[in-house]
C-alpha positions, 0 to 999 in steps of 0.5 A: 241390533247387535246381531244385525250389525254382526250379520252385516259385518259377516256379509261385508267380510264375506263380500270382501273375501269374495272380492279379494278372491276374485281380484287375486284370481284376476291378478294371477290371470293378468300376471300369466298374461303378462308373462305370456306377453313377455315370452312372446316379446322375447321370442319375437325379439329374436325374430325381429333381430333376424329380420333386421339382419336379413334386411341389412344383408338385403340392402347390401346385396341390393346396393352391390347389384345396383353398382354392378348394373351401373357398371354394366350400363357404362360397359354397354355404352362403351361397347356400343360406341366401340361397335359404331367405331368398328362399323365406320372402320369396316365401311371404310375398308369395304368401300375401298376394296369395292365389294360387289353386291350380292343378290339384288333380293338379298343385299349383303350386310356389312358383316357379309361384305367384310367377310368378302374383303380377303377374296376381293383384296387381291383384285383391289391390289392388282387394280391399284397396281395396274393404275400406278404402273400405267401412270408410271409407264405413261410418264416414261412414254411422255419423256421418251415416246420411242421407248419400247415398253414390251420387255418390261412385261417380261421382268428384269433383263436376264444379265441384270443380277439381283444385287444390281436390280436392288441397287436400281430400286434404291436409286429410283426410290426418291423418284418413286416417292415423288410419283406416288405423292403426285398421284395422291395429290391428283386423286385427292383433288 
C-alpha cells in the first residue's frame, strides 16, 4: 500500500510539474503578448498624438477657411449692391445723353450704350445749348421784336475787347441764373 501511495504521490508530482511547466509557458506567452500589446500601444500613442495634432490643425484651417468664405460672401453682396447702383447711374447717363439704339437684331447692352456716351455727349451738349440759346433769343425777341439777331451768330462785336466782354458776362450772370432757374422749373413741371 505504501508503494501505491508513493506511486500516487509521484504521479501527482509529475502531474503538478507538468501543470506548472504548462502554466509557466502560458504565463511567458501571456507576458510576451502583454509586452507586444504595450509596444503596440506606445507606438500607436505616437500615431494617435500625431492624428490629434493633425485634426486640431485641420480644425483651425477649416475655421479660417469658413471665416474667409463668410468675408467673401459679404464682399460679394457689397459688390453686387455696388454693381446695381452703378447700373442705375449708367442708365441715367445713357438716358440723358439719348444713345441711339444699334441694330434691331442686336440691341446695345447697357455697357455698349455707356461706351457710346463720349461720342454722343457732344451732340447732347450741342442740342441742350441750342435749346437754351433758342429760349434766350426768344426772350430777347419777346421784349424787342425788331432787334436783329443775325449779328449774334458771328460772335462778339469787333470793337468789343475781351475785358469788356468778360465784364458783360459778369453783369448778365444774375439774369442768366434766373433764366436757367425758369428753364429748370419749366422742364420739371
